[in-house]
N, C-alpha and C positions, 0 to 999 in steps of 0.2 A: 494536352493539345500542342505543347511545344514540339513533341516528337512528330506530330502531323505536319506542322509548319516546316520543320527541317526536311521531312520526307518529300514535301511539296517541291522543295528546291533541288534535292539530290536525285530524285527520280528522273527528271529530264536531263540532268547533267550526266547521269549514268547511261541513259539512252544515247546521248550524243557521243559519249566515249565508246559505246559498243559499236557504233558505225565505223570506227577505225579498226576493229578487230576482223580477222578473216573468217567470219562465221556465216556468211551469206551464200556460200557455194560458188562454184566456178562459172555456172551458167549466168550470163549477164541479165537476161530477162527475168529469170527466177529470183536473182539477187535483188533486182529492182523491186519486184513485188514484195519480197520479204522485208525490205527496208521500209517501204511505204506502209506495210502492215505494222511494223514496229513503231513507226511514227504515230499511227492511230492508237495503238494499244497504250503506249506511254502517255500520250496526251489525254486519253480517256482515263488512265489511272490518276493523272494529275487533277483532272476535273472531279473525280470521285473524292480525292483528298481535299479539294477546295470545298466541296459540298459538306464533307465531314467537319471541316474547320468551321463552316458557317453554322452547322447544326450544333456543334459543341460550344459555340461562342455564347458567352453570357449576355443575352440581349437586355438584361436589366441594368447592366453597367457598360454601355457601349463607349463611354468616354474613358474607360480604364484600359490600359494596354494589356492585352491578354496573349496567351501562348508564347510567353517570352523566353528567350535564351540569352544569357548575358555572361560571356566568358572573355578573358583577356586574349587578344590575338597578336598584336604587335606592341608589347609593353614599352618599347623604346620611345614611341611617339603617342602612346596612350590610346591606340585604336583597339576597340573591342568588337568581338563577334556578337552583335546585339540584334536580335530579331524580335518582332512582336506585331500584333494587329489590333486595331481599334475600329470604331464605326466609320472612320474615314477610309482606311485602307482595305477593309474586308470586302466591300462591294467591288473594288477594283481588282482584287486578287481573283474573285470568282468570275468576273467579266473576262479577265485575261485567260483563265483556264478554259472557260467556255469557248471563246473565240478561237483559241489555238486548237482545241479539239475539233471544232467544226471545220476549220481550215485543213487540218490533217485528214479528216474524213473526206472532204472535197478533193484534196490532192490525190488521194488513193485512186480515185476514178478519173481525175482530170489534172495530171501532173503538168505544170508549165513546160513548154518545149521551146527550143531555140537552137540556133546554129552553134555548134561547139560546146554544148552544155554537157557537163560530166554526168555521172550516174545519179540515180535516185538516192543512192546511199549518201552522197555528198549533200543533196538537198535535205535529207532527213537530219543529218548531223547539224547542219546550219540552222534548220528550223527549231530543233530541240535546244540548241545553244541560245537562240533568240528567246525561247520561252523562259529559260533560266534567268536571263538578264531582266526580262520584263517582270517576272514574278518577284525577283529579289529587290527590284526598285521599290516596290510597294511594301516590302516586309522588313527591310533593314532599318536600324535606328542609330546608325553612326554615320556622320557626314562623309568620311572617306569611303566607307562601304557603299554609301549611296552613290558617290561619284563612280566607284568601280562598277556597280550594277548598271548605272546609267551608260557607261561606256561599253559594256559587254554587248549591248544590242546593236551597236553601230556596224561592226564588221559583218555579222550574219545578214543584216538588212542590206548592206552594201552589195554583197554577192547575190542575194536574192534578186535585186534589181539589175545588177550588171550582167549576170549570167542567165537568169531565167526571165528577164523582162523582154520588152518589144520596143521597136522604134529606136529613138536616140537614148538607149538604155545606159550606155557607159557615161556619156556626159551628165545624165541625170543622176546617176549613182555618185559620180565625182562631186557634183554640187552638193548632194545630200551629205556626204562624208565631210566635205570641207566646212560647210556651215555648222554642222553639229559638233565637229571637233573643236572649232574655234570657240563656239559657245560654251562647250564643256570646259575649255581651258580658262575662260574668264570666270566661270562658276567656281572652279577649283580655287582660284585666287581668293574669292570671297570666303570659301570654306576655311582656307588656311588662315585668313585674317581673323575669323571668328574663333577658330580653335586656338590660335596663338594667344589671343587676348583673354579668352575665357578659361584656358587651361584644360579644355576637354573638347572632344569631338562627339560626345554622346548626345544624341538629339533629345532624349528625355531629360537629361540634366540641364541642357541649354533651354529647353522649353519651360522647365520648372523655374529657372532663374528669370525668365521672361525679360531678358535684356539687361538685368542688373549686373554691374561690373563692366559693361561695355559703354564707352562714351558715345555721345550723339554722333560725333564725326565718324567713329568706327562703325556704328550701326548704319549710317547712310552710305558709307563707302562699300561696306560688305553687302548691304541690301541691293545697291546698284549693280555690283558685279554678279551676284546670284540671280537677280531679276533678269539681267540681259542674257545670261547663259540659259536660264530656263525658258525665257521668251522665244528663243530660237526654236526650241523643240515644241513650243505650245501649239501652233506658231502664231506669234503676234505680229501684226503689221508694224513696221515695214521689214521685219526679219523673216518673212514668209516665203520669199521668192524661190526657195529650193523645193517647196512642197508641190506645186502643180506639175513640174517636170517629173518629180519622183513618182507621183501617183499615176501620171500618164504612161510612164515607161514600166512601172512595176507589174508583175503578174497579179492575177486576181487575189490570191491569198496574201501577197505582199501588201496590196492596197488595203485589204481588210484589216490586217494587223497594224499597219502604219497609221490608219485613221482611228481604228478602234482602241488601240493601246498606246502606241508610241507618243501620240500627241498628248495623251493624258499624263504621261510621265512629267512633262513640264509643268502643267497646272497643279498636279499633285505636289510637286516640289515647292511651289509657291505657298500652298496651304500648310504643308508639313514643316517647312523650314522658315520661310520669311515671317509668317504671322506670329509664331511664338518665340522665335529666336532673336530677331532684331525688330521688335514692334515699333520702336520710335523711327528707325530708318524706313520701315515699310510705310508708316503713316506719312512721312515726308514725301515719299515717292508715289503714293497711291493716286493722287490727282493726275499725274502724268500717265500712269498705267491705265487709268480710266479713260483718258483722252485717246491714247493709242487703241484701246479696245473699241471705243465708239467709232473711230475712223475705220478700224478694221471691219466692223460690222457692215458699215455702208459700202466700203470699198469692195469687200467680198461679194456683196449682193449686186453691185453695179457690174462687176466683172462677169458674174454669172449671167446677168441680164444681157450683156453684150454677146456672150458666147451662145445664148439661146436663140438669137435672132436668125431668121432664115437667111441663108447665104453667107453667114459668118464663118462657116466651116469649123464650128466649135466641136471639140471632142467632149463627149459626155463624161468621161472619167476626169478630164481636166475641170469641167464645170463643177463636179462634186468636190474636187479638191479645193477650188476657190470657195465653195459653200462652207467648207470646214473652217476657212479663215474667218468667215462671218460668225459661224456658230461658236467657235472657240472664243470669239470676241465677247460673247455673252458671258462665258465662263470667267474671262479676265475682268469684265466689268463687275460681276458679282464679288470677286475676290477684292477688287479695288475699293469697294464700298466699306470693307472692314466691319461689316455687321453680320450677326448670325444668319439673318434672312438671306442676305446676298451670298455669303459663302456656302450656305446650304443649297441655294439655287445653283451655284457654280458646280458643286459636287454632283447634284442631281443631273445637271446638263451634261456633265462628263459622261455619266453612265448612259444617258439617253442618246448622246451622240455616238457612242461606241456601238450601241445596238442598231440604231437607224442607219448610220453611215456604213456599218458592216454589211447590213442587208442590201443597201444601195449598190455597193461595190460588187457584191456577189451577183446581183441581177444584171448589172451593166457588163460584168465579165462574161456572163452567159450570152448576152446579146452580141458581144464582140466575138465570142467563139462561133456563133451562128452566122454572123454577117461578115466576119473578117475585119471589122472596123467598128469604132465607137463614134464615128463622125455623125453629128446630129443631122446634117443635111441628107446623108445617106439613109440613116435610120428613119427619117421622116419622109423620104422620097418614095418613088415607085417600088423600090426594093424592100422597104421596111415599113410602109404605112399600115395603119390600122392594126396595131399589135393586139388589140382586143379581139379582133377577128381571126388573126393568124395564130396567136399563142395566148389565149385568154388568161391562163393562170399566171404566166410571166407578166403580162400586162397588168393584171390585178395587183400583183406584188409590187411592181414598180410604182403604180399609183398609190398604193398603201404606204410605201416607204416615203414617197414624195410628200404626201399630206402630213405624215408624221414629222418629217423634217421641217415643214413650214410652221409647225406648232399648233396643229388642230387640237382643240380641247378633247380630252379623253384618251390621248396618246402621249407617249413619253416626252416628246419634244416640247410640250406646252409648259410643264411646271417649272423646269429649270430656267427658261428664258423669262417667264413671268416673275419668279422670285428674284432673279438677278436685277430686273428692272425695279422691283420693289426696293431692293437694297440701295439702288442708285437714287430712288425717290427720297429716301431718308438715310443718308450715309452716316457713318460714325461721327461722334463728336470731334470737332477740330477740323473736319473736312468741309470744303466749300459746298454748301447745298446748291446754290445757283449753278455752279459748274457741273455737279452731278445730275441736276435736273436737265441740263443741256445734253449730257451724255445719254440720259434716259430717253429724251425725245429722238435723238439720233438712232438709238437702238430700236425705238418704235418704228421709225422710218425704215430701218433695216428689215423688220418683220414684214412690212408691206411689200418691199422689194423682193424678199424671199418668196412670199406667196406668188408674186408675179412671175418670176422666172421658173419656179417649179411647176406652176400650172401651165405655162407655155410648153415646158418639156413634156408633161403628160398629154397635152393636146396634140402636140406634133408627133410624138412617138407612139402613143397608145391609140389615139383616134385617127391619126393620119392627116395628110394634106388633101383637102377637097379638090385641089387643082390637079392632083395626080390621079391616074387611073388606079382603080382598086386592084391590088395584087391577087392573082389567082392561086399560086402555089401556097400550100400550108407550110408553116414553120414548126420545127420540133418544139413541142411545148415542154412544160416542166418535167424533168427526168427524176427518177426516184432518188438518186443520190443528191440532187439539187434540193428536192423537197425536204429530205432529212437534214441537210445542212442549213437551210434557210428558215424552216418553220419555227425553231426555238427563238430566233431573233424576232420574228413577227409576233409570236405569242408574248414574249417578255416586253416588247414595245407596248402592247395593249395592256398587259398587267401593270406595268409601271405607270401608265397613264391613268388607269382606273383606281389604283391603290398606291398613291405616292408616299403614304406613310411607311410603306415597306422599306424605303430607302431613307426618308427623312427622319424616321424614328431612330435609325442607326447613327446618322451623321450629326444630328442636332446637339446631343450632349458632348460629343467629341469636339465639335466646332466651338462650342462655348468654352470648353476647357482650353483649346488652343488659343482662343482670343483673350484668355485671362479671366473669364467669368466662371470657370468651373472650379 
């Protein structure tokens, strides 16, 4: 299986390199079609490899690192080419492969357009390079390799926003790259501190040591630097301000991958690096992380509630971006509890958010294509009222994704947030229970506010404004390529909600091992 994991990373890298070769023909239109087809074929191959990895995974021992490759890479500083998967990383690798394939399939029929945009071949090369970085982040087991994979995704995403986005796309892309690069620099300082004091950058060796050999001061300093760097990508309040602009300006597939995968890289790093490598430093900082998470939950919900009001001229893509701040707050709260229940809830919420928010951004992107805007007042006004009557399939999918996002029992959004709050109800020994009970209450308030703004969105966009005249013209309903791209996300949202053990059975032994109980 280690060959499968290596192929999973080299296939998109080879595809990205192929876009630089003169093999697509002289005719520009034909070359664009071939490039987009290459994107779909390569991403589909990666998805098949991801499924093969999941099938070949030993589900009886999800806490053990599998499909490993460990060879010396840079002996002078002790960096090793170390790869592997366990019950924490496997679901994220499969989710990444699925979302990139669905985005490639969608782009083949609906390539983002914009003034001065280069050919589809450039889009394909950047897209596949982005896939390499995302997959590698969840597969590498060396701190410096993790940093490298973490950085690979930044440049492709910058150009996807700046060249294929809309509106104020260049300022949004600049803010994205500035925030994430500064966060990565701080994170690297923490990695270097750990590696220099422990004598190795190998994440498995550091996890096995579980902080032994590192003083309390070293652990706190390293944990603070790593936590700040990862919190930027998470995104945690108040380091989130790059996210709404990036989502609003990004093309549909950019928003799907940004919300569905890139945000998970930050929270995955917290679980994979902070919890096992610097446990004492993490325990010292956990109450502060929980406080920021609780504030982020309420803040994100209030921002969405303000955007959803009639007359607020709120952008629906921007609203979903702010909702991500709240939803990822639950992930951070679960991690901050330092309990198996809370961390399992955080990992479950990671996957659920990727599925649900990916579907939401696909649907909103389709509405923006049809209306030319994602402005809520326009969508709910005379030009866009009563989506149920004009495009019932799109309206149903929007309502389904909204109720999944608000945490309706039986859908994927419910379990992660519930378990995260359970973790806060009874945090790990040494943490202040009154403080975490306060965070749990704030998180509960956030769930109520989330239900409020999402139901307002469904009422306004799907049911229409009763004060406006009913629109006569029909709207183009769900197209075949949209149905193919979106249906897997809806089906998996339902499956994860009805069968949570599918994910929790994988993550629970691995989480206990990372927390020192395995």
